[in-house]
VOPAGU-2260 file (C-alpha; in pm, 1 decimal, decimal comma):
REM VOPAGU-2260
SITE   aa  ch    i         X         Y         Z
SITE  MET   A    0    1953,2    -648,5     -31,3
SITE  PRO   A    1    1682,1    -707,2    -281,5
SITE  CYS   A    2    1475,4    -388,7    -136,6
SITE  LEU   A    3    1775,9    -175,0    -222,7
SITE  GLU   A    4    1839,1    -308,7    -541,0
SITE  TYR   A    5    1474,8    -277,7    -664,8
SITE  HIS   A    6    1420,2     111,7    -513,5
SITE  TYR   A    7    1741,9     195,1    -725,4
SITE  HIS   A    8    1610,8      43,7   -1023,2
SITE  MET   A    9    1299,1     238,8    -981,2
SITE  ILE   A   10    1471,0     566,6    -963,6
SITE  SER   A   11    1709,8     502,5   -1223,3
SITE  HIS   A   12    1403,9     362,5   -1427,3
SITE  MET   A   13    1599,1      61,2   -1575,8
SITE  PRO   A   14    1437,4    -239,9   -1654,2
SITE  LEU   A   15    1494,6    -526,7   -1415,8
SITE  LYS   A   16    1715,3    -854,3   -1539,3
SITE  GLU   A   17    1514,7   -1158,0   -1432,3
SITE  SER   A   18    1757,4   -1264,5   -1180,4
SITE  GLU   A   19    1687,3    -944,2   -1032,9
SITE  VAL   A   20    1301,1    -990,9   -1043,5
SITE  LEU   A   21    1318,3   -1382,7    -911,8
SITE  ALA   A   22    1580,9   -1240,4    -625,9
SITE  MET   A   23    1318,4    -973,8    -490,4
SITE  PRO   A   24    1134,0   -1067,5    -179,0
SITE  GLU   A   25     755,2   -1264,2    -239,1
SITE  ASN   A   26     588,1    -969,1     -68,7
SITE  ASN   A   27     730,7    -704,4    -246,7
SITE  THR   A   28     410,6    -527,4    -185,7
SITE  GLN   A   29     561,9    -378,5     139,7
SITE  TYR   A   30     809,8    -212,8     -61,9
SITE  ARG   A   31     632,7     -29,6    -351,0
SITE  TRP   A   32     348,3     178,4    -422,0
SITE  ILE   A   33       9,9     -17,1    -476,3
SITE  SER   A   34    -303,9      74,3    -668,5
SITE  LEU   A   35    -666,5     116,4    -533,4
SITE  GLN   A   36    -782,0    -154,6    -653,3
SITE  GLU   A   37    -449,1    -374,3    -520,1
SITE  ALA   A   38    -552,8    -199,3    -155,2
SITE  CYS   A   39    -861,9    -286,9    -187,4
SITE  ASP   A   40    -775,5    -648,0    -266,0
SITE  TYR   A   41    -540,4    -655,6     -22,3
SITE  LEU   A   42    -751,9    -527,7     274,0
SITE  GLY   A   43   -1058,7    -704,3     145,2
SITE  VAL   A   44   -1314,1    -432,4      90,7
SITE  LYS   A   45   -1452,6    -205,0    -151,6
SITE  ARG   A   46   -1391,1      67,5    -350,7
SITE  HIS   A   47   -1592,0     306,3    -176,0
SITE  THR   A   48   -1470,3     181,3     211,0
SITE  VAL   A   49   -1093,9     258,4     109,6
SITE  MET   A   50   -1229,1     611,0     -18,5
SITE  ARG   A   51   -1419,5     686,7     289,0
SITE  TRP   A   52   -1127,0     548,7     528,0
SITE  ILE   A   53    -908,3     799,4     321,4
SITE  ASP   A   54   -1171,3    1107,4     360,6
SITE  GLN   A   55   -1273,9    1027,6     738,1
SITE  ARG   A   56   -1028,5     817,0     887,0
SITE  GLY   A   57    -660,1     972,6     741,9
SITE  MET   A   58    -579,5     627,3     594,1
SITE  PRO   A   59    -268,2     681,1     442,3
SITE  ALA   A   60    -261,0     715,7      72,0
SITE  SER   A   61    -105,2     992,5    -154,2
SITE  LYS   A   62    -270,7    1140,2    -470,2
SITE  VAL   A   63     -16,7    1046,5    -809,5
SITE  GLY   A   64    -200,7    1286,1   -1064,1
SITE  LYS   A   65    -564,5    1121,9   -1098,1
SITE  LEU   A   66    -487,7     840,4    -918,4
SITE  TRP   A   67    -462,5     713,9    -565,6
SITE  ARG   A   68    -154,5     495,8    -442,5
SITE  PHE   A   69     -64,2     384,0    -125,5
SITE  LYS   A   70     239,8     172,1      87,8
SITE  ALA   A   71     147,8    -122,5     224,3
SITE  ALA   A   72     341,6     -98,1     540,4
SITE  ASP   A   73     165,8     232,5     581,2
SITE  ILE   A   74    -135,2      59,7     551,3
SITE  ASP   A   75     -31,0    -184,2     843,5
SITE  GLU   A   76      79,7      45,4    1024,7
SITE  TRP   A   77    -283,1     237,6    1055,0
SITE  ILE   A   78    -477,9     -16,7    1106,8
SITE  LYS   A   79    -247,2    -164,4    1423,6
SITE  LYS   A   80    -317,1     157,9    1544,2
SITE  GLY   A   81    -721,2     139,3    1478,8
SITE  GLY   A   82    -777,2     334,2    1209,0
SITE  ALA   A   83   -1003,3     150,3    1050,0
SITE  SER   A   84   -1182,4      23,8    1337,8
SITE  ASP   A   85   -1535,1     121,1    1397,0
SITE  GLU   A   86   -1601,8     359,2    1674,2
SITE  ARG   A   87   -1930,5     171,5    1726,3
SITE  GLU   A   88   -1764,0    -133,4    1816,1
SITE  ALA   A   89   -1490,8      62,7    2029,7
SITE  ILE   A   90   -1802,1     184,3    2244,0
SITE  LYS   A   91   -1927,9    -173,1    2328,8
């Protein structure tokens, strides 16, 4: 399972071998923490939108020091539950 191998290496801080990197799933953003910029790119929105969603709509995010980190799988679940929907559109 590439996912487990990936997490093992992340925990142990050992560098990955090239063969292990190539064996990882192409869309490994589901399995790792992504930055604020990567989350913006993933969702196709601007930084201030993501910050507003964190503050006002409970977007799943973790602060690591001064940096925000996200799990794409958590973002996907939050969106599926309507977290990013505009209340004004729901009223129509």
